[in-house]
C-alpha positions as CSV (number, residue, x, y, z in Angstrom):
1,X,0.0,0.0,0.0
2,X,2.8,2.4,0.9
3,X,4.7,1.6,-2.3
4,X,1.5,2.2,-4.4
5,X,0.9,5.5,-2.6
6,X,4.5,6.6,-3.3
7,X,4.4,5.7,-6.9
8,X,1.0,7.5,-7.4
9,X,2.3,10.7,-5.7
10,X,5.5,10.6,-7.7
11,X,3.5,10.2,-11.0
12,X,1.3,13.1,-10.0
13,X,4.3,15.3,-9.2
14,X,5.7,14.6,-12.7
15,X,2.6,16.3,-14.3
16,X,3.5,19.8,-15.2
17,X,2.4,22.4,-12.7
18,X,-0.1,24.2,-15.0
19,X,-2.1,21.1,-15.6
20,X,-2.3,20.2,-11.9
21,X,-3.4,23.7,-10.9
22,X,-5.8,24.1,-13.7
23,X,-7.4,20.8,-13.0
24,X,-7.6,21.6,-9.3
25,X,-9.0,25.0,-9.9
26,X,-11.9,23.9,-12.1
27,X,-12.6,20.9,-9.9
28,X,-13.0,23.2,-6.8
29,X,-15.0,25.6,-8.9
30,X,-17.3,22.9,-10.1
31,X,-18.0,21.5,-6.7
32,X,-18.4,25.0,-5.1
33,X,-20.7,26.3,-7.8
34,X,-22.9,23.2,-8.2
35,X,-25.7,24.4,-5.9
36,X,-26.0,27.7,-7.7
37,X,-26.0,25.9,-11.1
38,X,-28.6,23.5,-9.8
39,X,-31.0,26.3,-8.7
40,X,-30.5,28.4,-11.9
41,X,-31.0,25.4,-14.3
42,X,-34.0,24.2,-12.3
43,X,-35.7,27.6,-12.5
44,X,-34.8,28.4,-16.1
45,X,-35.8,24.9,-17.4
46,X,-38.9,24.3,-15.4
47,X,-40.9,23.3,-18.5
48,X,-38.2,20.8,-19.5
49,X,-38.2,19.2,-16.0
50,X,-34.5,18.2,-15.9
51,X,-33.6,15.5,-13.4
52,X,-30.8,15.9,-10.8
53,X,-28.8,13.5,-12.9
54,X,-29.3,15.7,-16.0
55,X,-28.0,18.7,-14.1
56,X,-25.0,16.8,-12.7
57,X,-24.1,15.7,-16.3
58,X,-24.5,19.3,-17.6
59,X,-22.3,20.8,-14.8
60,X,-19.6,18.1,-15.4
61,X,-19.5,18.7,-19.1
62,X,-19.5,22.5,-18.6
63,X,-16.5,22.2,-16.3
64,X,-14.7,20.0,-18.8
65,X,-15.5,22.6,-21.5
66,X,-14.1,25.4,-19.4
67,X,-11.0,23.4,-18.6
68,X,-10.4,22.9,-22.4
69,X,-11.1,26.6,-23.2
70,X,-8.6,27.8,-20.6
71,X,-6.0,25.3,-21.8
72,X,-6.3,26.9,-25.3
73,X,-6.1,30.3,-23.7
74,X,-2.9,29.3,-22.0
75,X,-1.4,28.1,-25.3
76,X,-2.1,31.6,-26.6
77,X,-0.8,33.4,-23.5
78,X,2.3,31.2,-23.0
79,X,4.6,32.7,-25.7
80,X,3.7,36.3,-25.0
81,X,6.0,38.7,-23.1
82,X,3.6,41.6,-22.3
83,X,5.5,44.5,-20.7
84,X,2.6,47.0,-20.5
85,X,0.0,46.3,-17.8
86,X,-2.7,48.2,-19.7
87,X,-2.1,46.2,-22.9
88,X,-1.9,43.0,-20.9
89,X,-5.3,43.6,-19.2
90,X,-6.8,44.6,-22.6
91,X,-5.5,41.4,-24.2
92,X,-6.8,39.3,-21.4
93,X,-10.2,40.9,-21.5
94,X,-10.4,40.5,-25.3
95,X,-9.5,36.8,-25.2
96,X,-11.9,36.2,-22.3
97,X,-14.7,37.7,-24.4
98,X,-13.9,35.4,-27.3
99,X,-13.9,32.5,-24.8
100,X,-17.3,33.7,-23.4
101,X,-18.9,33.8,-26.9
102,X,-17.5,30.3,-27.6
103,X,-18.9,28.9,-24.3
104,X,-22.3,30.6,-24.3
105,X,-23.2,30.6,-28.0
106,X,-21.8,27.2,-29.2
107,X,-20.9,24.9,-26.3
108,X,-23.8,25.7,-23.8
109,X,-26.6,25.2,-26.3
110,X,-25.1,21.8,-27.2
111,X,-24.9,20.9,-23.5
112,X,-28.5,22.0,-22.9
113,X,-29.6,19.8,-25.7
114,X,-28.1,16.9,-23.7
115,X,-30.8,17.6,-21.1
116,X,-33.7,18.6,-23.3
117,X,-34.5,20.3,-26.5
118,X,-32.8,23.7,-26.3
119,X,-35.4,26.5,-26.7
120,X,-33.5,29.7,-27.4
121,X,-36.8,31.7,-27.5
122,X,-37.4,30.9,-23.9
123,X,-34.2,32.6,-22.7
124,X,-34.8,36.1,-21.5
125,X,-32.6,39.1,-22.4
126,X,-31.6,39.5,-18.7
127,X,-30.6,35.9,-18.5
128,X,-28.4,36.3,-21.7
129,X,-26.8,39.5,-20.4
130,X,-26.1,37.9,-17.0
131,X,-24.6,34.8,-18.6
132,X,-22.3,36.8,-20.8
133,X,-21.0,39.0,-18.0
134,X,-20.6,36.0,-15.7
135,X,-18.5,34.0,-18.1
136,X,-16.5,37.0,-19.2
137,X,-15.7,37.9,-15.6
138,X,-14.8,34.2,-14.9
139,X,-12.4,33.9,-17.8
140,X,-10.9,37.4,-17.2
141,X,-10.1,36.4,-13.6
142,X,-8.6,33.2,-14.8
143,X,-6.4,35.1,-17.3
144,X,-5.2,37.4,-14.5
145,X,-4.5,34.5,-12.2
146,X,-2.5,32.8,-15.0
147,X,-0.2,35.7,-15.5
148,X,0.3,36.2,-11.7
149,X,1.1,32.5,-11.3
150,X,3.5,32.6,-14.3
151,X,5.3,35.5,-12.8
152,X,5.6,33.7,-9.5
153,X,7.0,30.6,-11.2
154,X,9.4,32.7,-13.2
155,X,10.7,34.3,-10.1
156,X,11.2,30.9,-8.4
157,X,13.0,29.5,-11.4
158,X,15.2,32.7,-11.5
159,X,16.1,32.2,-7.9
160,X,16.9,28.5,-8.5
161,X,19.1,29.4,-11.4
162,X,20.9,32.0,-9.3
163,X,21.5,29.5,-6.6
164,X,22.9,27.0,-9.1
165,X,25.1,29.7,-10.7
166,X,26.5,30.8,-7.4
167,X,27.1,27.1,-6.4
168,X,28.9,26.5,-9.8
169,X,31.0,29.6,-9.3
170,X,32.1,28.6,-5.8
171,X,33.0,25.1,-7.1
172,X,35.0,26.5,-10.0
173,X,36.9,28.8,-7.6
174,X,37.7,25.9,-5.3
175,X,39.0,23.9,-8.2
176,X,41.1,26.8,-9.4
177,X,42.6,27.2,-6.0
178,X,43.4,23.5,-5.8
179,X,44.8,23.3,-9.3
180,X,46.9,26.4,-9.5
181,X,49.8,27.9,-7.7
182,X,49.2,30.9,-5.5
183,X,48.3,33.7,-8.0
184,X,49.5,36.5,-5.6
185,X,52.9,34.9,-5.6
186,X,53.0,34.5,-9.4
187,X,51.8,38.1,-9.8
188,X,54.5,39.5,-7.6
189,X,57.1,37.3,-9.3
190,X,56.1,38.6,-12.7
191,X,56.5,42.2,-11.5
192,X,59.9,41.3,-10.2
193,X,60.9,39.9,-13.6
194,X,59.5,43.1,-15.3
195,X,61.9,45.2,-13.3
196,X,64.9,43.4,-14.7
197,X,64.0,43.0,-18.4
198,X,63.6,45.3,-21.3
199,X,59.9,46.1,-21.8
200,X,60.3,46.1,-25.6
201,X,61.8,42.7,-25.7
202,X,59.7,39.5,-26.3
203,X,60.3,38.5,-22.7
204,X,59.2,41.9,-21.5
205,X,56.0,41.9,-23.6
206,X,55.2,38.4,-22.5
207,X,55.7,39.2,-18.8
208,X,53.7,42.4,-19.1
209,X,50.8,40.5,-20.7
210,X,50.8,37.8,-18.0
211,X,51.1,40.4,-15.3
212,X,48.1,42.4,-16.6
213,X,46.0,39.3,-17.0
214,X,46.8,38.1,-13.5
215,X,46.0,41.6,-12.1
216,X,42.6,41.4,-13.7
217,X,42.0,37.8,-12.5
218,X,42.9,38.7,-8.9
219,X,40.8,41.9,-8.8
220,X,37.6,40.2,-10.2
221,X,37.8,36.6,-9.2
222,X,35.1,37.0,-6.6
223,X,32.7,38.9,-8.9
224,X,30.0,37.2,-10.9
225,X,29.9,40.1,-13.5
226,X,32.4,42.6,-14.8
227,X,32.1,45.3,-17.4
228,X,32.6,44.3,-21.0
229,X,35.3,47.0,-21.2
230,X,37.3,45.3,-18.4
231,X,36.8,41.9,-20.1
232,X,38.0,43.2,-23.4
233,X,41.1,44.8,-21.9
234,X,42.0,41.6,-20.1
235,X,41.5,39.6,-23.3
236,X,43.9,42.0,-25.0
237,X,46.5,41.3,-22.3
238,X,46.0,37.6,-22.9
239,X,46.6,38.2,-26.7
240,X,49.8,40.0,-25.9
241,X,51.1,36.7,-24.6
242,X,49.9,34.8,-27.7
243,X,51.4,37.5,-30.0
244,X,54.8,36.8,-28.5
245,X,54.3,33.1,-29.0
246,X,53.1,33.3,-32.6
247,X,54.7,36.5,-33.9
248,X,53.7,37.5,-37.4
249,X,51.6,34.3,-37.8
250,X,48.9,35.9,-35.6
251,X,46.9,39.1,-36.4
252,X,44.2,40.6,-34.2
253,X,41.5,43.1,-35.1
254,X,39.3,44.6,-32.5
255,X,36.1,46.6,-33.2
256,X,34.2,47.5,-30.0
257,X,31.3,50.0,-29.9
258,X,32.2,52.4,-27.0
259,X,28.6,52.2,-25.8
260,X,29.0,48.5,-25.1
261,X,31.9,48.7,-22.7
262,X,29.6,49.6,-19.7
263,X,27.4,46.5,-19.9
264,X,27.9,43.7,-17.3
265,X,29.1,40.4,-18.6
266,X,30.3,37.1,-16.9
267,X,33.9,37.3,-16.0
268,X,36.4,35.5,-18.3
269,X,33.8,34.7,-20.9
270,X,35.8,36.0,-23.9
271,X,39.0,34.2,-23.3
272,X,37.6,30.7,-24.0
273,X,36.3,31.9,-27.3
274,X,39.7,33.5,-28.2
275,X,41.6,30.4,-27.1
276,X,39.4,28.2,-29.2
277,X,39.8,30.5,-32.2
278,X,43.6,30.4,-32.0
279,X,43.8,26.7,-31.3
280,X,41.6,25.6,-34.2
281,X,42.4,28.5,-36.5
282,X,46.1,27.8,-36.6
283,X,45.4,24.2,-37.5
284,X,43.0,25.1,-40.4
285,X,43.9,28.6,-41.5
286,X,46.5,29.9,-43.9
287,X,49.1,32.2,-42.3
288,X,48.7,34.7,-40.9
289,X,45.8,33.7,-38.7
290,X,43.4,36.6,-38.3
291,X,41.4,36.9,-35.0
292,X,38.5,39.4,-35.0
293,X,36.7,40.6,-31.8
294,X,33.7,42.8,-32.1
295,X,30.9,44.1,-30.0
296,X,28.0,46.3,-31.1
297,X,24.5,47.3,-30.1
298,X,21.7,46.0,-32.4
299,X,18.7,48.1,-31.1
300,X,18.6,47.0,-27.5
301,X,20.6,43.8,-28.0
302,X,24.3,43.3,-27.3
303,X,25.9,41.3,-30.1
304,X,29.4,40.0,-29.4
305,X,31.5,37.8,-31.7
306,X,34.9,36.3,-32.0
307,X,35.9,35.0,-35.4
308,X,39.0,33.4,-36.9
309,X,40.1,32.5,-40.4
310,X,40.0,28.7,-41.2
311,X,37.3,26.0,-40.8
312,X,35.3,24.7,-37.9
313,X,36.3,21.5,-36.1
314,X,34.0,20.1,-33.5
315,X,36.0,19.9,-30.2
316,X,36.2,16.6,-28.3
317,X,35.3,17.5,-24.8
318,X,35.9,14.0,-23.6
319,X,39.6,14.3,-24.2
320,X,41.6,15.7,-21.2
321,X,44.3,17.0,-23.5
322,X,41.8,19.1,-25.3
323,X,40.5,21.7,-22.8
324,X,39.1,24.1,-25.4
325,X,36.0,21.9,-25.9
326,X,35.4,21.8,-22.2
327,X,35.8,25.6,-22.0
328,X,33.1,26.2,-24.7
329,X,30.7,23.7,-22.9
330,X,31.3,25.5,-19.6
331,X,30.7,28.9,-21.3
332,X,27.4,27.6,-22.7
333,X,26.3,26.4,-19.2
334,X,27.3,29.7,-17.6
335,X,25.3,31.7,-20.1
336,X,22.3,29.5,-19.5
337,X,22.5,30.1,-15.8
338,X,23.2,33.8,-15.9
339,X,21.1,34.8,-18.9
340,X,18.1,32.4,-18.8
341,X,16.0,32.8,-21.9
342,X,17.8,36.1,-22.5
343,X,20.7,35.1,-24.8
344,X,21.6,33.1,-27.9
345,X,25.0,31.5,-28.5
346,X,26.0,29.8,-31.7
347,X,29.1,29.0,-33.8
348,X,29.0,28.9,-37.5
349,X,31.4,28.8,-40.5
350,X,30.8,31.4,-43.2
351,X,33.0,33.1,-45.9
352,X,36.1,31.3,-44.9
353,X,35.8,32.2,-41.2
354,X,34.5,30.5,-38.0
355,X,32.3,32.9,-36.1
356,X,31.3,32.4,-32.5
357,X,28.5,34.9,-31.6
358,X,26.8,35.7,-28.4
359,X,23.6,37.8,-28.5
360,X,22.2,39.1,-25.2
361,X,18.7,40.4,-25.7
362,X,18.7,42.7,-22.7
363,X,22.2,43.3,-21.5
364,X,21.0,45.6,-18.7
365,X,19.3,42.7,-17.0
366,X,21.7,39.7,-16.2
367,X,20.8,37.3,-13.5
368,X,22.2,39.2,-10.5
369,X,21.8,38.6,-6.8
370,X,18.5,40.2,-5.7
371,X,17.9,37.9,-2.7
372,X,19.7,36.7,0.4
373,X,18.2,33.3,0.2
374,X,20.7,30.5,-0.2
375,X,18.4,27.5,-0.2
376,X,17.8,25.1,-3.1
377,X,14.7,25.6,-5.2
378,X,12.8,23.0,-7.1
379,X,12.1,23.5,-10.8
380,X,8.5,24.4,-11.7
381,X,8.2,23.1,-15.2
382,X,6.0,24.0,-18.1
383,X,3.8,26.8,-16.8
């Protein structure tokens, strides 16, 4: 018995939240409104003499019809992102009116015929007006409740993603501290070397690039977001090191819209793209390898890209000796956690170049810490 109860409860919890709540809402409504339906139908159909069984059948079918109608309303509401309260209320009211006409003019007559022959001429004007207003109000309230519930679920999911993002960041920092030497010691050692070498030599440029990159890493390693300008400058420091390594075989072109530098972005999200571009570009491109970094505003969207000459090779993330594939996969996951449903990341090959592009639909609204809660959240699916 206990096993059966557990299996039944588990199966019920796997049903998406919307269907559970919508079913429960109409079930409670049907039970609670049955006495009123019974009295109204009994009075308005006196000459038809409906039996209690007829009325129960009608009410049951009416509730099923309303459940189906609101399910269709939900399929219309679901993809919408309504930012204006006035427009949202107007849309809800309009769709509720269409649902009212469908229910009262098509479905209800058919249901009445299941009790007795439907006599439209016996329905008074006042009854018609009351029925229209009643159903319109009912479906309008349902629409408002739907958007309120959807907002609540979205906030819970956002909090859950924030928790997962912070947990992943903490885990990544712990791994970094275990795997790397003390960065403060290395930073100080690089500055000591810089004092004894010519800054125009290859060794000087290499040391300067490493020093600047470590300074950026130390200053921002506890931050979830940094400005795009800081991230670009740190990436250029990284490229100074690669320029010493590859010399004339590597060329870099940077085109950054000044208005983009202020936007917050995840720390160290450009370097994996650049590293991947250099690694695969030098294997597939004619010399010199050209790396292009660009950022621009497309209306309200931030569009960032890193491209390299050559052709695309799918990285093998399962190979420990190939960290670039793992870096891209980690970047995808970080973007999913920090910009849920607010970004698009894709890599494509076109016109002799491999282009990795990240589009952030609203760069002013990353998933930042707006709550002090540090408890896990369950995922509310499919609302």
